[in-house]
Every structure is written in structure tokens, then in C-alpha cells.
mmCIF file of the N, C-alpha and C atoms, coordinates in Angstrom:
data_MODEL
# 
_entry.id   MODEL 
# 
loop_
_atom_site.group_PDB 
_atom_site.id 
_atom_site.type_symbol 
_atom_site.label_atom_id 
_atom_site.label_alt_id 
_atom_site.label_comp_id 
_atom_site.label_asym_id 
_atom_site.label_entity_id 
_atom_site.label_seq_id 
_atom_site.pdbx_PDB_ins_code 
_atom_site.Cartn_x 
_atom_site.Cartn_y 
_atom_site.Cartn_z 
_atom_site.occupancy 
_atom_site.B_iso_or_equiv 
_atom_site.pdbx_formal_charge 
_atom_site.auth_seq_id 
_atom_site.auth_comp_id 
_atom_site.auth_asym_id 
_atom_site.auth_atom_id 
_atom_site.pdbx_PDB_model_num 
ATOM 1   N N  . MET A 1 1  ? -10.199 -27.377 4.705   1.00 0.00 ? 1  MET A N  1 
ATOM 2   C CA . MET A 1 1  ? -10.091 -25.936 4.561   1.00 0.00 ? 1  MET A CA 1 
ATOM 3   C C  . MET A 1 1  ? -8.607  -25.563 4.492   1.00 0.00 ? 1  MET A C  1 
ATOM 4   N N  . PRO A 1 2  ? -8.227  -24.828 3.449   1.00 0.00 ? 2  PRO A N  1 
ATOM 5   C CA . PRO A 1 2  ? -6.810  -24.468 3.317   1.00 0.00 ? 2  PRO A CA 1 
ATOM 6   C C  . PRO A 1 2  ? -6.381  -23.480 4.400   1.00 0.00 ? 2  PRO A C  1 
ATOM 7   N N  . THR A 1 3  ? -5.172  -23.671 4.865   1.00 0.00 ? 3  THR A N  1 
ATOM 8   C CA . THR A 1 3  ? -4.622  -22.775 5.868   1.00 0.00 ? 3  THR A CA 1 
ATOM 9   C C  . THR A 1 3  ? -3.966  -21.578 5.171   1.00 0.00 ? 3  THR A C  1 
ATOM 10  N N  . ASN A 1 4  ? -3.615  -20.595 5.975   1.00 0.00 ? 4  ASN A N  1 
ATOM 11  C CA . ASN A 1 4  ? -2.921  -19.427 5.425   1.00 0.00 ? 4  ASN A CA 1 
ATOM 12  C C  . ASN A 1 4  ? -1.618  -19.841 4.765   1.00 0.00 ? 4  ASN A C  1 
ATOM 13  N N  . LEU A 1 5  ? -0.922  -20.780 5.374   1.00 0.00 ? 5  LEU A N  1 
ATOM 14  C CA . LEU A 1 5  ? 0.343   -21.251 4.816   1.00 0.00 ? 5  LEU A CA 1 
ATOM 15  C C  . LEU A 1 5  ? 0.128   -21.885 3.445   1.00 0.00 ? 5  LEU A C  1 
ATOM 16  N N  . ASP A 1 6  ? -0.935  -22.658 3.301   1.00 0.00 ? 6  ASP A N  1 
ATOM 17  C CA . ASP A 1 6  ? -1.259  -23.262 2.001   1.00 0.00 ? 6  ASP A CA 1 
ATOM 18  C C  . ASP A 1 6  ? -1.528  -22.189 0.949   1.00 0.00 ? 6  ASP A C  1 
ATOM 19  N N  . ARG A 1 7  ? -2.250  -21.161 1.345   1.00 0.00 ? 7  ARG A N  1 
ATOM 20  C CA . ARG A 1 7  ? -2.539  -20.069 0.400   1.00 0.00 ? 7  ARG A CA 1 
ATOM 21  C C  . ARG A 1 7  ? -1.264  -19.328 0.008   1.00 0.00 ? 7  ARG A C  1 
ATOM 22  N N  . TYR A 1 8  ? -0.388  -19.087 0.965   1.00 0.00 ? 8  TYR A N  1 
ATOM 23  C CA . TYR A 1 8  ? 0.879   -18.427 0.657   1.00 0.00 ? 8  TYR A CA 1 
ATOM 24  C C  . TYR A 1 8  ? 1.730   -19.268 -0.283  1.00 0.00 ? 8  TYR A C  1 
ATOM 25  N N  . LYS A 1 9  ? 1.764   -20.560 -0.032  1.00 0.00 ? 9  LYS A N  1 
ATOM 26  C CA . LYS A 1 9  ? 2.528   -21.456 -0.906  1.00 0.00 ? 9  LYS A CA 1 
ATOM 27  C C  . LYS A 1 9  ? 1.964   -21.437 -2.321  1.00 0.00 ? 9  LYS A C  1 
ATOM 28  N N  . ASN A 1 10 ? 0.649   -21.487 -2.448  1.00 0.00 ? 10 ASN A N  1 
ATOM 29  C CA . ASN A 1 10 ? 0.020   -21.461 -3.769  1.00 0.00 ? 10 ASN A CA 1 
ATOM 30  C C  . ASN A 1 10 ? 0.275   -20.126 -4.469  1.00 0.00 ? 10 ASN A C  1 
ATOM 31  N N  . ASP A 1 11 ? 0.169   -19.029 -3.708  1.00 0.00 ? 11 ASP A N  1 
ATOM 32  C CA . ASP A 1 11 ? 0.425   -17.708 -4.285  1.00 0.00 ? 11 ASP A CA 1 
ATOM 33  C C  . ASP A 1 11 ? 1.878   -17.591 -4.753  1.00 0.00 ? 11 ASP A C  1 
ATOM 34  N N  . LEU A 1 12 ? 2.801   -18.071 -3.929  1.00 0.00 ? 12 LEU A N  1 
ATOM 35  C CA . LEU A 1 12 ? 4.214   -18.007 -4.291  1.00 0.00 ? 12 LEU A CA 1 
ATOM 36  C C  . LEU A 1 12 ? 4.495   -18.844 -5.535  1.00 0.00 ? 12 LEU A C  1 
ATOM 37  N N  . GLU A 1 13 ? 3.934   -20.039 -5.585  1.00 0.00 ? 13 GLU A N  1 
ATOM 38  C CA . GLU A 1 13 ? 4.123   -20.896 -6.755  1.00 0.00 ? 13 GLU A CA 1 
ATOM 39  C C  . GLU A 1 13 ? 3.580   -20.221 -8.012  1.00 0.00 ? 13 GLU A C  1 
ATOM 40  N N  . SER A 1 14 ? 2.425   -19.597 -7.905  1.00 0.00 ? 14 SER A N  1 
ATOM 41  C CA . SER A 1 14 ? 1.838   -18.897 -9.044  1.00 0.00 ? 14 SER A CA 1 
ATOM 42  C C  . SER A 1 14 ? 2.722   -17.730 -9.497  1.00 0.00 ? 14 SER A C  1 
ATOM 43  N N  . LEU A 1 15 ? 3.265   -16.974 -8.543  1.00 0.00 ? 15 LEU A N  1 
ATOM 44  C CA . LEU A 1 15 ? 4.140   -15.849 -8.880  1.00 0.00 ? 15 LEU A CA 1 
ATOM 45  C C  . LEU A 1 15 ? 5.425   -16.318 -9.540  1.00 0.00 ? 15 LEU A C  1 
ATOM 46  N N  . VAL A 1 16 ? 5.957   -17.434 -9.105  1.00 0.00 ? 16 VAL A N  1 
ATOM 47  C CA . VAL A 1 16 ? 7.174   -17.977 -9.710  1.00 0.00 ? 16 VAL A CA 1 
ATOM 48  C C  . VAL A 1 16 ? 6.905   -18.388 -11.148 1.00 0.00 ? 16 VAL A C  1 
ATOM 49  N N  . VAL A 1 17 ? 5.772   -19.053 -11.388 1.00 0.00 ? 17 VAL A N  1 
ATOM 50  C CA . VAL A 1 17 ? 5.422   -19.468 -12.746 1.00 0.00 ? 17 VAL A CA 1 
ATOM 51  C C  . VAL A 1 17 ? 5.231   -18.239 -13.635 1.00 0.00 ? 17 VAL A C  1 
ATOM 52  N N  . LYS A 1 18 ? 4.502   -17.240 -13.136 1.00 0.00 ? 18 LYS A N  1 
ATOM 53  C CA . LYS A 1 18 ? 4.294   -16.006 -13.912 1.00 0.00 ? 18 LYS A CA 1 
ATOM 54  C C  . LYS A 1 18 ? 5.626   -15.297 -14.175 1.00 0.00 ? 18 LYS A C  1 
ATOM 55  N N  . GLY A 1 19 ? 6.500   -15.277 -13.168 1.00 0.00 ? 19 GLY A N  1 
ATOM 56  C CA . GLY A 1 19 ? 7.805   -14.643 -13.326 1.00 0.00 ? 19 GLY A CA 1 
ATOM 57  C C  . GLY A 1 19 ? 8.652   -15.342 -14.370 1.00 0.00 ? 19 GLY A C  1 
ATOM 58  N N  . ASN A 1 20 ? 8.617   -16.659 -14.382 1.00 0.00 ? 20 ASN A N  1 
ATOM 59  C CA . ASN A 1 20 ? 9.369   -17.409 -15.392 1.00 0.00 ? 20 ASN A CA 1 
ATOM 60  C C  . ASN A 1 20 ? 8.826   -17.145 -16.789 1.00 0.00 ? 20 ASN A C  1 
ATOM 61  N N  . ARG A 1 21 ? 7.511   -17.049 -16.911 1.00 0.00 ? 21 ARG A N  1 
ATOM 62  C CA . ARG A 1 21 ? 6.912   -16.747 -18.219 1.00 0.00 ? 21 ARG A CA 1 
ATOM 63  C C  . ARG A 1 21 ? 7.268   -15.324 -18.657 1.00 0.00 ? 21 ARG A C  1 
ATOM 64  N N  . LEU A 1 22 ? 7.310   -14.392 -17.703 1.00 0.00 ? 22 LEU A N  1 
ATOM 65  C CA . LEU A 1 22 ? 7.719   -13.028 -18.035 1.00 0.00 ? 22 LEU A CA 1 
ATOM 66  C C  . LEU A 1 22 ? 9.181   -12.972 -18.456 1.00 0.00 ? 22 LEU A C  1 
ATOM 67  N N  . LEU A 1 23 ? 10.018  -13.748 -17.797 1.00 0.00 ? 23 LEU A N  1 
ATOM 68  C CA . LEU A 1 23 ? 11.429  -13.814 -18.187 1.00 0.00 ? 23 LEU A CA 1 
ATOM 69  C C  . LEU A 1 23 ? 11.558  -14.331 -19.615 1.00 0.00 ? 23 LEU A C  1 
ATOM 70  N N  . LEU A 1 24 ? 10.839  -15.398 -19.922 1.00 0.00 ? 24 LEU A N  1 
ATOM 71  C CA . LEU A 1 24 ? 10.880  -15.935 -21.278 1.00 0.00 ? 24 LEU A CA 1 
ATOM 72  C C  . LEU A 1 24 ? 10.324  -14.924 -22.283 1.00 0.00 ? 24 LEU A C  1 
ATOM 73  N N  . ALA A 1 25 ? 9.276   -14.200 -21.893 1.00 0.00 ? 25 ALA A N  1 
ATOM 74  C CA . ALA A 1 25 ? 8.701   -13.186 -22.778 1.00 0.00 ? 25 ALA A CA 1 
ATOM 75  C C  . ALA A 1 25 ? 9.707   -12.068 -23.044 1.00 0.00 ? 25 ALA A C  1 
ATOM 76  N N  . MET A 1 26 ? 10.415  -11.639 -22.005 1.00 0.00 ? 26 MET A N  1 
ATOM 77  C CA . MET A 1 26 ? 11.424  -10.592 -22.173 1.00 0.00 ? 26 MET A CA 1 
ATOM 78  C C  . MET A 1 26 ? 12.549  -11.078 -23.079 1.00 0.00 ? 26 MET A C  1 
ATOM 79  N N  . GLN A 1 27 ? 12.994  -12.312 -22.862 1.00 0.00 ? 27 GLN A N  1 
ATOM 80  C CA . GLN A 1 27 ? 14.047  -12.866 -23.698 1.00 0.00 ? 27 GLN A CA 1 
ATOM 81  C C  . GLN A 1 27 ? 13.585  -12.997 -25.145 1.00 0.00 ? 27 GLN A C  1 
ATOM 82  N N  . ALA A 1 28 ? 12.332  -13.390 -25.337 1.00 0.00 ? 28 ALA A N  1 
ATOM 83  C CA . ALA A 1 28 ? 11.795  -13.545 -26.689 1.00 0.00 ? 28 ALA A CA 1 
ATOM 84  C C  . ALA A 1 28 ? 11.701  -12.194 -27.400 1.00 0.00 ? 28 ALA A C  1 
ATOM 85  N N  . GLU A 1 29 ? 11.391  -11.143 -26.648 1.00 0.00 ? 29 GLU A N  1 
ATOM 86  C CA . GLU A 1 29 ? 11.322  -9.812  -27.246 1.00 0.00 ? 29 GLU A CA 1 
ATOM 87  C C  . GLU A 1 29 ? 12.712  -9.275  -27.576 1.00 0.00 ? 29 GLU A C  1 
ATOM 88  N N  . CYS A 1 30 ? 13.693  -9.587  -26.739 1.00 0.00 ? 30 CYS A N  1 
ATOM 89  C CA . CYS A 1 30 ? 15.050  -9.068  -26.947 1.00 0.00 ? 30 CYS A CA 1 
ATOM 90  C C  . CYS A 1 30 ? 15.881  -9.938  -27.891 1.00 0.00 ? 30 CYS A C  1 
ATOM 91  N N  . PHE A 1 31 ? 15.692  -11.237 -27.822 1.00 0.00 ? 31 PHE A N  1 
ATOM 92  C CA . PHE A 1 31 ? 16.505  -12.181 -28.593 1.00 0.00 ? 31 PHE A CA 1 
ATOM 93  C C  . PHE A 1 31 ? 15.611  -13.232 -29.273 1.00 0.00 ? 31 PHE A C  1 
ATOM 94  N N  . PRO A 1 32 ? 14.756  -12.818 -30.193 1.00 0.00 ? 32 PRO A N  1 
ATOM 95  C CA . PRO A 1 32 ? 13.780  -13.750 -30.770 1.00 0.00 ? 32 PRO A CA 1 
ATOM 96  C C  . PRO A 1 32 ? 14.404  -14.953 -31.485 1.00 0.00 ? 32 PRO A C  1 
ATOM 97  N N  . LYS A 1 33 ? 15.484  -14.752 -32.204 1.00 0.00 ? 33 LYS A N  1 
ATOM 98  C CA . LYS A 1 33 ? 16.101  -15.864 -32.934 1.00 0.00 ? 33 LYS A CA 1 
ATOM 99  C C  . LYS A 1 33 ? 16.669  -16.910 -31.976 1.00 0.00 ? 33 LYS A C  1 
ATOM 100 N N  . GLU A 1 34 ? 17.346  -16.442 -30.937 1.00 0.00 ? 34 GLU A N  1 
ATOM 101 C CA . GLU A 1 34 ? 17.958  -17.363 -29.990 1.00 0.00 ? 34 GLU A CA 1 
ATOM 102 C C  . GLU A 1 34 ? 16.904  -18.165 -29.224 1.00 0.00 ? 34 GLU A C  1 
ATOM 103 N N  . ILE A 1 35 ? 15.850  -17.496 -28.793 1.00 0.00 ? 35 ILE A N  1 
ATOM 104 C CA . ILE A 1 35 ? 14.797  -18.187 -28.047 1.00 0.00 ? 35 ILE A CA 1 
ATOM 105 C C  . ILE A 1 35 ? 14.085  -19.195 -28.934 1.00 0.00 ? 35 ILE A C  1 
ATOM 106 N N  . THR A 1 36 ? 13.809  -18.818 -30.168 1.00 0.00 ? 36 THR A N  1 
ATOM 107 C CA . THR A 1 36 ? 13.163  -19.746 -31.102 1.00 0.00 ? 36 THR A CA 1 
ATOM 108 C C  . THR A 1 36 ? 14.044  -20.967 -31.319 1.00 0.00 ? 36 THR A C  1 
ATOM 109 N N  . ARG A 1 37 ? 15.332  -20.748 -31.463 1.00 0.00 ? 37 ARG A N  1 
ATOM 110 C CA . ARG A 1 37 ? 16.266  -21.857 -31.669 1.00 0.00 ? 37 ARG A CA 1 
ATOM 111 C C  . ARG A 1 37 ? 16.310  -22.761 -30.441 1.00 0.00 ? 37 ARG A C  1 
ATOM 112 N N  . GLN A 1 38 ? 16.352  -22.171 -29.261 1.00 0.00 ? 38 GLN A N  1 
ATOM 113 C CA . GLN A 1 38 ? 16.414  -22.969 -28.035 1.00 0.00 ? 38 GLN A CA 1 
ATOM 114 C C  . GLN A 1 38 ? 15.125  -23.755 -27.809 1.00 0.00 ? 38 GLN A C  1 
ATOM 115 N N  . LEU A 1 39 ? 13.994  -23.133 -28.077 1.00 0.00 ? 39 LEU A N  1 
ATOM 116 C CA . LEU A 1 39 ? 12.722  -23.844 -27.924 1.00 0.00 ? 39 LEU A CA 1 
ATOM 117 C C  . LEU A 1 39 ? 12.606  -24.980 -28.937 1.00 0.00 ? 39 LEU A C  1 
ATOM 118 N N  . ALA A 1 40 ? 13.078  -24.739 -30.158 1.00 0.00 ? 40 ALA A N  1 
ATOM 119 C CA . ALA A 1 40 ? 13.006  -25.765 -31.197 1.00 0.00 ? 40 ALA A CA 1 
ATOM 120 C C  . ALA A 1 40 ? 13.866  -26.972 -30.844 1.00 0.00 ? 40 ALA A C  1 
ATOM 121 N N  . ALA A 1 41 ? 14.925  -26.753 -30.077 1.00 0.00 ? 41 ALA A N  1 
ATOM 122 C CA . ALA A 1 41 ? 15.810  -27.847 -29.685 1.00 0.00 ? 41 ALA A CA 1 
ATOM 123 C C  . ALA A 1 41 ? 15.192  -28.736 -28.608 1.00 0.00 ? 41 ALA A C  1 
ATOM 124 N N  . MET A 1 42 ? 14.155  -28.243 -27.959 1.00 0.00 ? 42 MET A N  1 
ATOM 125 C CA . MET A 1 42 ? 13.490  -29.020 -26.911 1.00 0.00 ? 42 MET A CA 1 
ATOM 126 C C  . MET A 1 42 ? 12.463  -29.953 -27.540 1.00 0.00 ? 42 MET A C  1 
ATOM 127 N N  . GLN A 1 43 ? 12.530  -31.210 -27.184 1.00 0.00 ? 43 GLN A N  1 
ATOM 128 C CA . GLN A 1 43 ? 11.597  -32.178 -27.749 1.00 0.00 ? 43 GLN A CA 1 
ATOM 129 C C  . GLN A 1 43 ? 10.201  -31.964 -27.171 1.00 0.00 ? 43 GLN A C  1 
ATOM 130 N N  . GLY A 1 44 ? 9.207   -32.092 -28.029 1.00 0.00 ? 44 GLY A N  1 
ATOM 131 C CA . GLY A 1 44 ? 7.820   -32.002 -27.604 1.00 0.00 ? 44 GLY A CA 1 
ATOM 132 C C  . GLY A 1 44 ? 7.317   -30.586 -27.380 1.00 0.00 ? 44 GLY A C  1 
ATOM 133 N N  . VAL A 1 45 ? 8.087   -29.595 -27.773 1.00 0.00 ? 45 VAL A N  1 
ATOM 134 C CA . VAL A 1 45 ? 7.684   -28.205 -27.576 1.00 0.00 ? 45 VAL A CA 1 
ATOM 135 C C  . VAL A 1 45 ? 7.214   -27.633 -28.904 1.00 0.00 ? 45 VAL A C  1 
ATOM 136 N N  . ASN A 1 46 ? 6.000   -27.104 -28.890 1.00 0.00 ? 46 ASN A N  1 
ATOM 137 C CA . ASN A 1 46 ? 5.462   -26.429 -30.060 1.00 0.00 ? 46 ASN A CA 1 
ATOM 138 C C  . ASN A 1 46 ? 5.888   -24.959 -29.952 1.00 0.00 ? 46 ASN A C  1 
ATOM 139 N N  . VAL A 1 47 ? 6.910   -24.588 -30.699 1.00 0.00 ? 47 VAL A N  1 
ATOM 140 C CA . VAL A 1 47 ? 7.517   -23.263 -30.584 1.00 0.00 ? 47 VAL A CA 1 
ATOM 141 C C  . VAL A 1 47 ? 6.487   -22.165 -30.839 1.00 0.00 ? 47 VAL A C  1 
ATOM 142 N N  . LYS A 1 48 ? 5.729   -22.295 -31.886 1.00 0.00 ? 48 LYS A N  1 
ATOM 143 C CA . LYS A 1 48 ? 4.744   -21.269 -32.238 1.00 0.00 ? 48 LYS A CA 1 
ATOM 144 C C  . LYS A 1 48 ? 3.729   -21.086 -31.118 1.00 0.00 ? 48 LYS A C  1 
ATOM 145 N N  . GLU A 1 49 ? 3.258   -22.191 -30.557 1.00 0.00 ? 49 GLU A N  1 
ATOM 146 C CA . GLU A 1 49 ? 2.265   -22.126 -29.481 1.00 0.00 ? 49 GLU A CA 1 
ATOM 147 C C  . GLU A 1 49 ? 2.843   -21.461 -28.231 1.00 0.00 ? 49 GLU A C  1 
ATOM 148 N N  . VAL A 1 50 ? 4.070   -21.814 -27.886 1.00 0.00 ? 50 VAL A N  1 
ATOM 149 C CA . VAL A 1 50 ? 4.705   -21.231 -26.706 1.00 0.00 ? 50 VAL A CA 1 
ATOM 150 C C  . VAL A 1 50 ? 4.855   -19.726 -26.879 1.00 0.00 ? 50 VAL A C  1 
ATOM 151 N N  . LEU A 1 51 ? 5.369   -19.309 -28.022 1.00 0.00 ? 51 LEU A N  1 
ATOM 152 C CA . LEU A 1 51 ? 5.595   -17.882 -28.255 1.00 0.00 ? 51 LEU A CA 1 
ATOM 153 C C  . LEU A 1 51 ? 4.294   -17.095 -28.312 1.00 0.00 ? 51 LEU A C  1 
ATOM 154 N N  . GLU A 1 52 ? 3.247   -17.698 -28.861 1.00 0.00 ? 52 GLU A N  1 
ATOM 155 C CA . GLU A 1 52 ? 1.956   -17.007 -28.963 1.00 0.00 ? 52 GLU A CA 1 
ATOM 156 C C  . GLU A 1 52 ? 1.267   -16.866 -27.613 1.00 0.00 ? 52 GLU A C  1 
ATOM 157 N N  . THR A 1 53 ? 1.553   -17.766 -26.683 1.00 0.00 ? 53 THR A N  1 
ATOM 158 C CA . THR A 1 53 ? 0.877   -17.720 -25.383 1.00 0.00 ? 53 THR A CA 1 
ATOM 159 C C  . THR A 1 53 ? 1.650   -16.927 -24.334 1.00 0.00 ? 53 THR A C  1 
ATOM 160 N N  . LEU A 1 54 ? 2.829   -16.438 -24.687 1.00 0.00 ? 54 LEU A N  1 
ATOM 161 C CA . LEU A 1 54 ? 3.587   -15.633 -23.737 1.00 0.00 ? 54 LEU A CA 1 
ATOM 162 C C  . LEU A 1 54 ? 2.900   -14.285 -23.536 1.00 0.00 ? 54 LEU A C  1 
ATOM 163 N N  . PRO A 1 55 ? 2.954   -13.776 -22.314 1.00 0.00 ? 55 PRO A N  1 
ATOM 164 C CA . PRO A 1 55 ? 2.379   -12.452 -22.080 1.00 0.00 ? 55 PRO A CA 1 
ATOM 165 C C  . PRO A 1 55 ? 3.277   -11.373 -22.686 1.00 0.00 ? 55 PRO A C  1 
ATOM 166 N N  . SER A 1 56 ? 2.718   -10.215 -22.884 1.00 0.00 ? 56 SER A N  1 
ATOM 167 C CA . SER A 1 56 ? 3.526   -9.075  -23.300 1.00 0.00 ? 56 SER A CA 1 
ATOM 168 C C  . SER A 1 56 ? 4.280   -8.604  -22.059 1.00 0.00 ? 56 SER A C  1 
ATOM 169 N N  . PHE A 1 57 ? 5.592   -8.629  -22.115 1.00 0.00 ? 57 PHE A N  1 
ATOM 170 C CA . PHE A 1 57 ? 6.384   -8.229  -20.957 1.00 0.00 ? 57 PHE A CA 1 
ATOM 171 C C  . PHE A 1 57 ? 6.038   -6.816  -20.534 1.00 0.00 ? 57 PHE A C  1 
ATOM 172 N N  . GLN A 1 58 ? 5.938   -5.941  -21.492 1.00 0.00 ? 58 GLN A N  1 
ATOM 173 C CA . GLN A 1 58 ? 5.662   -4.534  -21.218 1.00 0.00 ? 58 GLN A CA 1 
ATOM 174 C C  . GLN A 1 58 ? 4.321   -4.341  -20.504 1.00 0.00 ? 58 GLN A C  1 
ATOM 175 N N  . ASN A 1 59 ? 3.333   -5.119  -20.874 1.00 0.00 ? 59 ASN A N  1 
ATOM 176 C CA . ASN A 1 59 ? 2.000   -4.968  -20.291 1.00 0.00 ? 59 ASN A CA 1 
ATOM 177 C C  . ASN A 1 59 ? 1.814   -5.741  -18.989 1.00 0.00 ? 59 ASN A C  1 
ATOM 178 N N  . ALA A 1 60 ? 2.519   -6.831  -18.797 1.00 0.00 ? 60 ALA A N  1 
ATOM 179 C CA . ALA A 1 60 ? 2.254   -7.709  -17.663 1.00 0.00 ? 60 ALA A CA 1 
ATOM 180 C C  . ALA A 1 60 ? 3.223   -7.534  -16.494 1.00 0.00 ? 60 ALA A C  1 
ATOM 181 N N  . TYR A 1 61 ? 4.386   -6.958  -16.741 1.00 0.00 ? 61 TYR A N  1 
ATOM 182 C CA . TYR A 1 61 ? 5.400   -6.894  -15.680 1.00 0.00 ? 61 TYR A CA 1 
ATOM 183 C C  . TYR A 1 61 ? 4.936   -6.097  -14.466 1.00 0.00 ? 61 TYR A C  1 
ATOM 184 N N  . GLN A 1 62 ? 4.379   -4.931  -14.663 1.00 0.00 ? 62 GLN A N  1 
ATOM 185 C CA . GLN A 1 62 ? 4.023   -4.067  -13.536 1.00 0.00 ? 62 GLN A CA 1 
ATOM 186 C C  . GLN A 1 62 ? 3.005   -4.746  -12.617 1.00 0.00 ? 62 GLN A C  1 
ATOM 187 N N  . ALA A 1 63 ? 2.009   -5.405  -13.201 1.00 0.00 ? 63 ALA A N  1 
ATOM 188 C CA . ALA A 1 63 ? 1.011   -6.106  -12.384 1.00 0.00 ? 63 ALA A CA 1 
ATOM 189 C C  . ALA A 1 63 ? 1.667   -7.231  -11.589 1.00 0.00 ? 63 ALA A C  1 
ATOM 190 N N  . TRP A 1 64 ? 2.568   -7.974  -12.241 1.00 0.00 ? 64 TRP A N  1 
ATOM 191 C CA . TRP A 1 64 ? 3.266   -9.055  -11.555 1.00 0.00 ? 64 TRP A CA 1 
ATOM 192 C C  . TRP A 1 64 ? 4.128   -8.492  -10.430 1.00 0.00 ? 64 TRP A C  1 
ATOM 193 N N  . TYR A 1 65 ? 4.875   -7.453  -10.715 1.00 0.00 ? 65 TYR A N  1 
ATOM 194 C CA . TYR A 1 65 ? 5.760   -6.859  -9.710  1.00 0.00 ? 65 TYR A CA 1 
ATOM 195 C C  . TYR A 1 65 ? 4.950   -6.336  -8.517  1.00 0.00 ? 65 TYR A C  1 
ATOM 196 N N  . SER A 1 66 ? 3.844   -5.672  -8.788  1.00 0.00 ? 66 SER A N  1 
ATOM 197 C CA . SER A 1 66 ? 2.999   -5.160  -7.704  1.00 0.00 ? 66 SER A CA 1 
ATOM 198 C C  . SER A 1 66 ? 2.480   -6.298  -6.837  1.00 0.00 ? 66 SER A C  1 
ATOM 199 N N  . GLU A 1 67 ? 2.171   -7.416  -7.438  1.00 0.00 ? 67 GLU A N  1 
ATOM 200 C CA . GLU A 1 67 ? 1.671   -8.564  -6.686  1.00 0.00 ? 67 GLU A CA 1 
ATOM 201 C C  . GLU A 1 67 ? 2.775   -9.175  -5.822  1.00 0.00 ? 67 GLU A C  1 
ATOM 202 N N  . THR A 1 68 ? 4.023   -9.028  -6.218  1.00 0.00 ? 68 THR A N  1 
ATOM 203 C CA . THR A 1 68 ? 5.127   -9.607  -5.449  1.00 0.00 ? 68 THR A CA 1 
ATOM 204 C C  . THR A 1 68 ? 5.478   -8.768  -4.223  1.00 0.00 ? 68 THR A C  1 
ATOM 205 N N  . ARG A 1 69 ? 5.082   -7.528  -4.221  1.00 0.00 ? 69 ARG A N  1 
ATOM 206 C CA . ARG A 1 69 ? 5.411   -6.638  -3.120  1.00 0.00 ? 69 ARG A CA 1 
ATOM 207 C C  . ARG A 1 69 ? 4.556   -6.968  -1.907  1.00 0.00 ? 69 ARG A C  1 
ATOM 208 N N  . PRO A 1 70 ? 5.147   -6.878  -0.705  1.00 0.00 ? 70 PRO A N  1 
ATOM 209 C CA . PRO A 1 70 ? 4.384   -7.187  0.524   1.00 0.00 ? 70 PRO A CA 1 
ATOM 210 C C  . PRO A 1 70 ? 3.345   -6.144  0.831   1.00 0.00 ? 70 PRO A C  1 
# 
């Protein structure tokens, strides 16, 4: 049975991953050419797939931020 600490760790890890994806989404919306170039330079990264699976920063940020608040 997971402890409260385990649940907090899992929740925090999930929020960090979502936050990183939101950061990338914001960067992609503001600087699409630069992000595409940087992703293309990474080996094994399907640029089109990554960009298509990013959340809409405008739509997802508020929910993420609300979840981060105590």
C-alpha cells in the first residue's frame, strides 16, 4: 500500500513532467523555428510527433498551476 510520501513524490514527479512539457509548448509557440531546429538536432527525436503531442500552453497552464498550489 503506497504511503502518503509515495503519493506526494508521484504527484510532484507528474507536475514536473507536465511543467517541462508546458515550458516546451510555450517555447514552441513563441520561437517555433528555434525549437524545431533544436529538436531536429537531437538524435532519435521525431520532431513532428513531439510538436503535435505538446499541450496548448494557453489551455493547459491554468489547470497545471492550480494543481501546483497547496
